N, C-alpha and C positions, 0 to 999 in steps of 0.2 A: 915383551909383549907387543906386538902389532896390532894396532886397531885401524881399519880401515872405515873410512868416512866418505858417504856419498853427498854431495850437495846437489840439491834441485833448487832450480829457479822457477818460480812461478809469478806470473804477471797478475797483478791484481789492480782493481779500480783505485782511483785517487782517494775515494771516500774509505774504502777498507783500509788502505794503508794509513789514513789519517787516524782512524780510529785505533790502530794497534800503538800509536803513540800516545793514546790517553793515559794518565795516571790512575792506577788502580786506587779502590777505595774498601773501606770495611774490612771483611774478613780475608779480602785479597790484596790488602794493601802492600804487605811485604812479599808478594808472589813475584816470580819473574815474568818475562815476556811469556806469551801463550797461556791456554787455559790450565788451570790446576783441578785435577779430577776429584780433590778433597772438598771443592766449594763451588764446582761449575758442574752442574747437570744437563746434559744434553736433553733435548726433547724425544719423547718416546716417538718411535717410529710407527706409522699408521698403514697398514696394508688395505688397499682397495680391492675389492673382487667385483668385478663387472658380470652380471649374470644376464643369460640371454634366454630367450626362448621361455618366458615366463606365462603361466595360464592366462593373466589378463591380456598380454600381448596378442595370445591366439584369439581370445574371445574378440577383441577389437578387431583383429584382420578379418574374422569370420562376418562381422557386422558391415565393414566396409566392403567386402566382396558382395554380400547380399544387397547392399544398398546401390552398387555399380550395376547390378544385374535388373534391378527393377526399373520399370518405364519412368521417365521423367516426369510426365504429366498423368497422374493417377487421379486427380481430383477434376470434378466437373462442376461448375457453377450452376446452381438451380435456378438462377435468375436470367443469366444471359448465356448460359451454356459455354462458356469459356473455359480455357484449362487452368482454372484456379479454384480455391476454396470459395465457397458462398461468402463467408465473412470479410473476405478481401475483394469482393466485387466493387469496381468502381460505380456501379449503378445501384448499390444498395440502398444509399440515402438520398438518391434523386430519381423519383418514379417518373419525371418528365423527361428524363433522357432516354427511357424505353420508347419513346415515340419514334416512329419510322421516319417522320419529318426532320427529326433533330439531328443535326449536322454532326457527323463523326462516329456516330453509332452504327455497328455492324448490323445489316439487314438480316442476315442468318439468326444472329442472336436475338435480334427483336422479334423477329416470326416466331422462333421456339419459346421465348418468353411469355409472348401474347397468347400463343396457344395453350401454354400450362396455364396461364392466369384464368382463360376463359373455361377450361375444364374444371378447374378447382372452384371456381366461383359460380358456376352453372346453378341457377335457381335462388342464390343467396342474395339479400338485400345489399345493395353497394352503398359504401360508406365514402362520402366526399371527403377530398383530401383537403384540409383547411390550413392555410399558411398566414402567419402574420405579415405584416407589412414588410419586415425585414427579411422574410423568408425562413423563418424558425418554424420548425415541425410543430404541431400541436396533437397531443395523444387523443385518441377517440373519445375518451372520457370528458375531456375538456372542449370538444368541439362545438358542442350546443351552446355553450356559454359564450364562446368566442364569435359566433355567427350571430348571437342575439344581443351582443354588445354588453352583455353581463360580466361580472367578476369571473376570473378564470376557476375558482373552485366551485362556483355555483353555490347552491342552497347548503351543501355540506359545510362550506366555510361560514355561512351566515350563521347556521346553527350553531356551529362551534364556537363563533364569537360571541352569541347571545348566552352562551352557559356562565354561571357566576364561578369563574376560576379565578383562584389568587395563587401568587407565586411567592414561594418561601426560599429565602436565601440565609447564608451563613449558617448551614447546617453540619454539625460534626461528620467526620468520616464514617463512624461507626452507626450511623442512624439507618434505620430500616423502615419499611412501610408500616409495620405494627406500631412504632413509636409514634410515628406521625397520625395514625388513627387514634391512638390513646390521647394525643395532645390535641387534635382538632376535633373529635367527636363530641365533646360537651358543648358546642356552639351549634349544632345542627347535624343533619343527616347528609352524609358525604356520599357522592355519586361516584368520585373516581379520585385515585391518588396515583400520581406518577412522581417516582424518584430517580432522578437522574444517576446512573451509576456508569462506572468505568467498565468497558466490555472484556478487559483482561482480568483485573483485580476484583471486579464487582464491589468496589468501594465508592460510596457515595462521593459525588462531584460537589456537594455543598449546596444544591438546590432542588426544590420539588415543585409540583404543580398540584393543587387540590381543587377539585371541582364539587361545589354543593349543588343541592337540588333548588334551594331557594336563595336569592341574591340577599336577602336580608340576614341569613346565617353566616354568608361570606364576609359581610361588612362588621359583623361581631366579631368574627375571627380575626380580621385584620386589625380592629381596635384593641381585641384582648390580647392577642399575641405578639403583635409587633414591639420590639423592645424588650420582650422577655429573654431573661437569661437562660440558656439552654446549653448544659454541659459547660464548656469554657468560652462559649460565644454567645453573642446577643443577636437575637432573630430579627430579621426584616421581612415584614410580610406587606405586600402590595397587590392591587389589581394586576392580572396578567394582561399583558397586550395582545391585541388580536393579531391573529396569524399573518395578515398582511402588511404588518408594521414591521 
């Protein structure tokens, strides 16, 4: 019997050649060199298929073609007539910059904006633009108090601060407005109940404001409920601080 053997010489990296000299262990401890099919399992072959021409690609291509055909400047500012959106106008928050004497303002844009403003405001009473010393904008509803030197909130804040309002803390999470009404109604007639809740879960945040019609009733509620055990917590009741504090 004649057997023919073919010798193949392969060049390997030093790390691979060094690993071939390692001593085997476990179920392959008595095996010779090379892998043994009885206890060595090669990895499963994974075939990749590249797909082209998907519907999503066609939609994106059509959108890109449509965007390239559209004019670049499709928006016109209503304030300065510039090629941008009104919300991004550099003169949006600075009414002084629309003055023709302002340096750097385009004359054509200023003329267009002044003409539009005169057309819209014809016959309407003018509202002066009031600014604080630091240049901060003041809303129209607060300008009268700012010019007269009063408080920014005006009579509304004063009336709100004069109301007999108490603040209740350490409330359980499952507290409702009905629970607060049942707890504080015995002390007097309640004008308003505000229970702070989480916007997402609608769970109580642990505090509430209760406004009575009489200050004496609010004082009785503070004396009677403060330190009262409610659920597994001890309530704390005190006068609510004014809004400007």
